Structure formats: structure tokens, C-alpha cells
MIDOSE-1310 file (N, C-alpha, C; in nm, 2 decimals, decimal comma, always signed):
residues 126
mitf	+11,74/-12,22/+3,74/+11,66/-12,27/+3,71/+11,53/-12,12/+3,67; +11,48/-12,15/+3,59/+11,38/-12,02/+3,53/+11,27/-12,02/+3,61; +11,24/-11,91/+3,70/+11,13/-11,86/+3,73/+11,01/-11,84/+3,66; +10,88/-11,83/+3,76/+10,75/-11,83/+3,61/+10,79/-11,68/+3,59
dqrq	+10,79/-11,54/+3,65/+10,82/-11,42/+3,61/+10,87/-11,44/+3,51; +11,02/-11,50/+3,52/+11,11/-11,45/+3,40/+11,07/-11,53/+3,27; +10,99/-11,68/+3,32/+10,97/-11,71/+3,17/+10,85/-11,63/+3,10; +10,77/-11,61/+3,19/+10,64/-11,48/+3,10/+10,72/-11,41/+3,04
tqha	+10,85/-11,27/+3,12/+10,89/-11,19/+3,04/+10,98/-11,24/+2,92; +11,04/-11,40/+2,94/+11,11/-11,43/+2,77/+11,01/-11,41/+2,69; +10,90/-11,48/+2,72/+10,79/-11,53/+2,61/+10,74/-11,36/+2,58; +10,75/-11,32/+2,64/+10,66/-11,18/+2,61/+10,81/-11,12/+2,51
ltal	+10,90/-11,08/+2,55/+10,98/-11,03/+2,50/+11,01/-11,10/+2,29; +10,98/-11,27/+2,35/+11,01/-11,32/+2,23/+10,89/-11,24/+2,11; +10,78/-11,26/+2,21/+10,66/-11,25/+2,10/+10,65/-11,13/+2,07; +10,72/-11,00/+2,14/+10,79/-10,85/+2,08/+10,83/-10,84/+1,97
artt	+10,92/-10,97/+2,02/+11,08/-10,90/+1,87/+10,96/-10,97/+1,74; +10,89/-11,09/+1,75/+10,85/-11,12/+1,61/+10,69/-10,99/+1,55; +10,68/-10,89/+1,64/+10,56/-10,78/+1,57/+10,59/-10,69/+1,48; +10,51/-10,65/+1,41/+10,55/-10,55/+1,36/+10,56/-10,40/+1,40
pgrr	+10,62/-10,28/+1,36/+10,67/-10,15/+1,42/+10,52/-10,11/+1,50; +10,43/-10,12/+1,43/+10,28/-10,06/+1,45/+10,23/-10,12/+1,53; +10,26/-10,27/+1,56/+10,16/-10,33/+1,69/+10,26/-10,32/+1,78; +10,42/-10,31/+1,79/+10,48/-10,30/+1,91/+10,46/-10,13/+1,95
rlia	+10,40/-10,04/+1,86/+10,34/-9,91/+1,97/+10,24/-9,92/+2,01; +10,10/-10,03/+1,94/+10,04/-10,04/+2,04/+10,04/-10,15/+2,14; +10,08/-10,21/+2,15/+10,14/-10,32/+2,27/+10,22/-10,19/+2,37; +10,31/-10,14/+2,38/+10,40/-10,06/+2,45/+10,23/-9,97/+2,50
acae	+10,17/-9,88/+2,43/+10,05/-9,79/+2,46/+9,96/-9,85/+2,53; +9,97/-10,01/+2,53/+9,87/-10,08/+2,64/+9,94/-10,11/+2,74; +10,06/-10,16/+2,73/+10,17/-10,15/+2,86/+10,19/-10,03/+2,96; +10,20/-9,92/+2,87/+10,17/-9,79/+2,99/+10,04/-9,74/+3,01
eyla	+9,94/-9,81/+2,96/+9,80/-9,71/+3,00/+9,81/-9,81/+3,19; +9,80/-9,95/+3,14/+9,84/-10,05/+3,27/+9,90/-10,00/+3,38; +10,04/-9,98/+3,33/+10,08/-9,97/+3,46/+10,07/-9,83/+3,51; +9,97/-9,73/+3,44/+9,98/-9,62/+3,50/+9,93/-9,60/+3,62
qvdr	+9,75/-9,69/+3,64/+9,75/-9,74/+3,70/+9,77/-9,81/+3,83; +9,83/-9,92/+3,79/+9,88/-10,01/+3,87/+9,99/-9,97/+3,96; +10,09/-9,85/+3,91/+10,18/-9,76/+3,97/+10,11/-9,66/+4,05; +9,97/-9,65/+4,02/+9,87/-9,52/+4,09/+9,94/-9,39/+4,05
rrlp	+9,97/-9,40/+3,88/+9,96/-9,24/+3,91/+9,84/-9,20/+3,80; +9,77/-9,31/+3,81/+9,62/-9,28/+3,73/+9,54/-9,33/+3,81; +9,42/-9,26/+3,84/+9,30/-9,32/+3,90/+9,24/-9,46/+3,82; +9,17/-9,55/+3,89/+9,09/-9,63/+3,83/+8,98/-9,58/+3,81
vgyh	+8,95/-9,64/+3,64/+8,81/-9,56/+3,56/+8,66/-9,53/+3,65; +8,67/-9,43/+3,65/+8,50/-9,39/+3,71/+8,57/-9,39/+3,90; +8,66/-9,38/+3,94/+8,65/-9,39/+4,02/+8,74/-9,25/+4,11; +8,70/-9,23/+4,21/+8,75/-9,07/+4,30/+8,92/-9,09/+4,34
kpil	+8,92/-9,22/+4,40/+9,06/-9,27/+4,49/+9,06/-9,37/+4,45; +9,21/-9,41/+4,48/+9,29/-9,51/+4,40/+9,23/-9,64/+4,51; +9,26/-9,75/+4,46/+9,24/-9,88/+4,47/+9,36/-9,92/+4,54; +9,31/-9,91/+4,72/+9,43/-9,98/+4,80/+9,44/-10,09/+4,74
ddrs	+9,42/-10,18/+4,73/+9,42/-10,35/+4,75/+9,51/-10,36/+4,61; +9,66/-10,40/+4,60/+9,72/-10,41/+4,54/+9,68/-10,52/+4,43; +9,63/-10,62/+4,49/+9,53/-10,76/+4,39/+9,44/-10,68/+4,33; +9,33/-10,63/+4,40/+9,27/-10,56/+4,34/+9,28/-10,43/+4,23
nrvd	+9,35/-10,36/+4,28/+9,40/-10,28/+4,18/+9,44/-10,34/+4,08; +9,52/-10,46/+4,03/+9,58/-10,49/+3,92/+9,46/-10,58/+3,85; +9,38/-10,61/+3,90/+9,26/-10,71/+3,87/+9,22/-10,60/+3,74; +9,18/-10,43/+3,85/+9,07/-10,35/+3,75/+9,14/-10,30/+3,62
afsm	+9,27/-10,32/+3,66/+9,36/-10,24/+3,59/+9,36/-10,36/+3,40; +9,38/-10,44/+3,48/+9,39/-10,54/+3,40/+9,26/-10,53/+3,28; +9,15/-10,52/+3,34/+9,03/-10,52/+3,22/+9,01/-10,35/+3,22; +9,03/-10,29/+3,27/+8,97/-10,14/+3,25/+9,10/-10,06/+3,17
rrgd	+9,25/-10,09/+3,21/+9,32/-10,05/+3,14/+9,41/-10,09/+3,09; +9,35/-10,19/+2,96/+9,41/-10,24/+2,84/+9,52/-10,34/+2,89; +9,51/-10,41/+3,04/+9,63/-10,49/+3,05/+9,58/-10,58/+2,95; +9,47/-10,67/+2,99/+9,40/-10,78/+2,87/+9,43/-10,79/+2,74
qfar	+9,43/-10,67/+2,70/+9,46/-10,63/+2,60/+9,63/-10,62/+2,58; +9,74/-10,60/+2,61/+9,85/-10,67/+2,67/+9,89/-10,75/+2,63; +9,81/-10,84/+2,73/+9,88/-10,99/+2,73/+9,83/-11,04/+2,60; +9,70/-11,03/+2,58/+9,67/-11,10/+2,43/+9,73/-11,05/+2,35
mlgi	+9,77/-10,96/+2,28/+9,88/-10,90/+2,17/+10,00/-11,00/+2,20; +10,06/-11,02/+2,36/+10,18/-11,11/+2,32/+10,15/-11,22/+2,37; +10,02/-11,31/+2,37/+10,02/-11,42/+2,37/+10,07/-11,47/+2,55; +10,03/-11,39/+2,59/+10,03/-11,44/+2,78/+9,91/-11,52/+2,84
acrp	+9,95/-11,60/+2,87/+9,80/-11,63/+2,91/+9,77/-11,63/+3,05; +9,70/-11,48/+3,12/+9,71/-11,54/+3,32/+9,56/-11,50/+3,34; +9,61/-11,49/+3,48/+9,48/-11,42/+3,54/+9,47/-11,28/+3,54; +9,39/-11,22/+3,59/+9,38/-11,04/+3,59/+9,49/-11,02/+3,70
sneh	+9,51/-11,12/+3,82/+9,56/-11,06/+3,93/+9,65/-11,13/+3,96; +9,73/-11,15/+3,82/+9,92/-11,21/+3,80/+9,95/-11,09/+3,87; +10,01/-11,14/+3,95/+10,13/-11,02/+4,01/+10,28/-11,01/+3,92; +10,30/-11,09/+3,80/+10,44/-11,09/+3,75/+10,35/-10,98/+3,61
lpat	+10,27/-10,94/+3,59/+10,23/-10,90/+3,44/+10,30/-10,76/+3,48; +10,29/-10,70/+3,58/+10,34/-10,56/+3,61/+10,51/-10,54/+3,58; +10,60/-10,67/+3,59/+10,72/-10,69/+3,58/+10,75/-10,68/+3,41; +10,64/-10,78/+3,35/+10,63/-10,79/+3,22/+10,65/-10,71/+3,19
arav	+10,53/-10,60/+3,17/+10,51/-10,47/+3,14/+10,60/-10,37/+3,07; +10,63/-10,35/+3,25/+10,80/-10,26/+3,25/+10,95/-10,34/+3,19; +10,94/-10,48/+3,12/+11,08/-10,53/+3,07/+10,98/-10,50/+2,92; +10,90/-10,51/+2,88/+10,82/-10,47/+2,74/+10,86/-10,34/+2,70
ldvv	+10,87/-10,24/+2,81/+10,83/-10,08/+2,75/+11,01/-10,03/+2,73; +11,09/-10,12/+2,79/+11,25/-10,07/+2,85/+11,25/-10,10/+2,68; +11,26/-10,23/+2,69/+11,26/-10,25/+2,49/+11,26/-10,18/+2,39; +11,13/-10,11/+2,40/+11,06/-10,09/+2,30/+11,15/-9,93/+2,34
dapv	+11,17/-9,86/+2,44/+11,21/-9,73/+2,45/+11,37/-9,75/+2,41; +11,42/-9,83/+2,43/+11,59/-9,85/+2,42/+11,63/-9,80/+2,29; +11,59/-9,81/+2,15/+11,63/-9,69/+2,05/+11,64/-9,59/+2,11; +11,53/-9,53/+2,16/+11,53/-9,41/+2,18/+11,60/-9,35/+2,28
rklt	+11,64/-9,45/+2,39/+11,74/-9,37/+2,46/+11,84/-9,34/+2,42; +11,88/-9,51/+2,31/+11,98/-9,51/+2,28/+12,04/-9,36/+2,18; +11,93/-9,32/+2,13/+11,96/-9,23/+2,05/+11,98/-9,06/+2,12; +11,89/-9,04/+2,23/+11,91/-8,98/+2,32/+12,05/-8,96/+2,42
aaat	+12,13/-9,04/+2,43/+12,23/-9,04/+2,48/+12,34/-8,97/+2,40; +12,33/-9,07/+2,26/+12,43/-9,01/+2,17/+12,40/-8,84/+2,13; +12,29/-8,82/+2,16/+12,26/-8,63/+2,11/+12,33/-8,59/+2,19; +12,32/-8,63/+2,38/+12,32/-8,54/+2,46/+12,50/-8,61/+2,47
atgq	+12,59/-8,68/+2,44/+12,73/-8,73/+2,45/+12,79/-8,63/+2,33; +12,72/-8,64/+2,21/+12,81/-8,57/+2,08/+12,80/-8,41/+2,11; +12,65/-8,37/+2,20/+12,62/-8,20/+2,17/+12,55/-8,19/+2,08; +12,56/-8,23/+1,95/+12,48/-8,26/+1,83/+12,36/-8,29/+1,81
phli	+12,21/-8,29/+1,85/+12,12/-8,31/+1,91/+12,05/-8,33/+1,71; +12,11/-8,31/+1,63/+12,07/-8,19/+1,48/+12,11/-8,31/+1,41; +12,21/-8,32/+1,43/+12,30/-8,39/+1,30/+12,26/-8,56/+1,36; +12,21/-8,55/+1,56/+12,22/-8,74/+1,54/+12,10/-8,77/+1,52
avlh	+11,98/-8,67/+1,42/+11,84/-8,70/+1,39/+11,84/-8,70/+1,31; +11,91/-8,65/+1,19/+11,95/-8,64/+1,08/+12,00/-8,81/+1,05; +12,14/-8,81/+1,13/+12,20/-8,92/+1,08/+12,10/-9,04/+1,09; +12,02/-9,04/+1,19/+11,89/-9,15/+1,24/+11,79/-9,12/+1,12
iagv	+11,78/-9,04/+1,05/+11,64/-8,98/+0,98/+11,71/-9,11/+0,85; +11,85/-9,07/+0,81/+11,93/-9,14/+0,69/+11,97/-9,25/+0,75; +11,98/-9,31/+0,81/+11,96/-9,44/+0,82/+12,11/-9,50/+0,90; +12,19/-9,39/+0,93/+12,33/-9,39/+0,92/+12,35/-9,47/+1,11
aa	+12,23/-9,36/+1,20/+12,27/-9,41/+1,31/+12,15/-9,48/+1,37; +12,16/-9,57/+1,45/+12,05/-9,66/+1,47/+12,04/-9,64/+1,62
């Protein structure tokens, strides 16, 4: 049986696969900004201290750190306090960053980062 958070993540990843590369970068930027506050790496807008209550922090990040834009761009209908949205944002970032991690791993494994970069630009290396 699929849980709500799994369904939400599957929906987001399916919507992400159908977007353009430019829109994908915008979605990733929104997810990163949202998660920066949710994970308390960044203070809330206009605050000098973090919001200690997780629910209130998610609500604030949703409206002030582009969490709402992230959800709308992927067609996710949720409340600002949705406890599953951070996990969905992390999954989206993992998918968006996967090609970069793959190229970095190939460059590290071969010891030829310049060659991997040239092959990637030429369209030979994925």
C-alpha cells in the first residue's frame, strides 16, 4: 500500500520528468531555498533567531522561502504545514543533482576530470 508521502513524492517526480531543463532548475532552486529554512541552515525572513517549532517553521518557509512556488510548479496541493513536503523536496533535489553526481564520480574514478568534461560537452558522456 502506498502512503501519502510516497504518493506525493511520486507525483512530484513524475511532474519533474515532464518539465523543461530551465523549469527544472527553477524548481530545484525553490526546493533548496525552502529546505534551507526547514533544515535550519538559514534563518526565517526578518528573524534573528530560528523558529523552534517544526510546524511553524514549515509554514513560514512555505510562504517566505518559495515552498509554495515549489509545490505549485509540481502540481502538489498541500497545506503550508505539510510534514511530507520537505521529504518530497529532498527527493526532487536528488533527481535533479543525479547527473552532476554521476559526472563527478566518473571524473574521480578515471582521474581525468578534463576528459570527462570534454566528453560531456561533446554529448558522449551522460
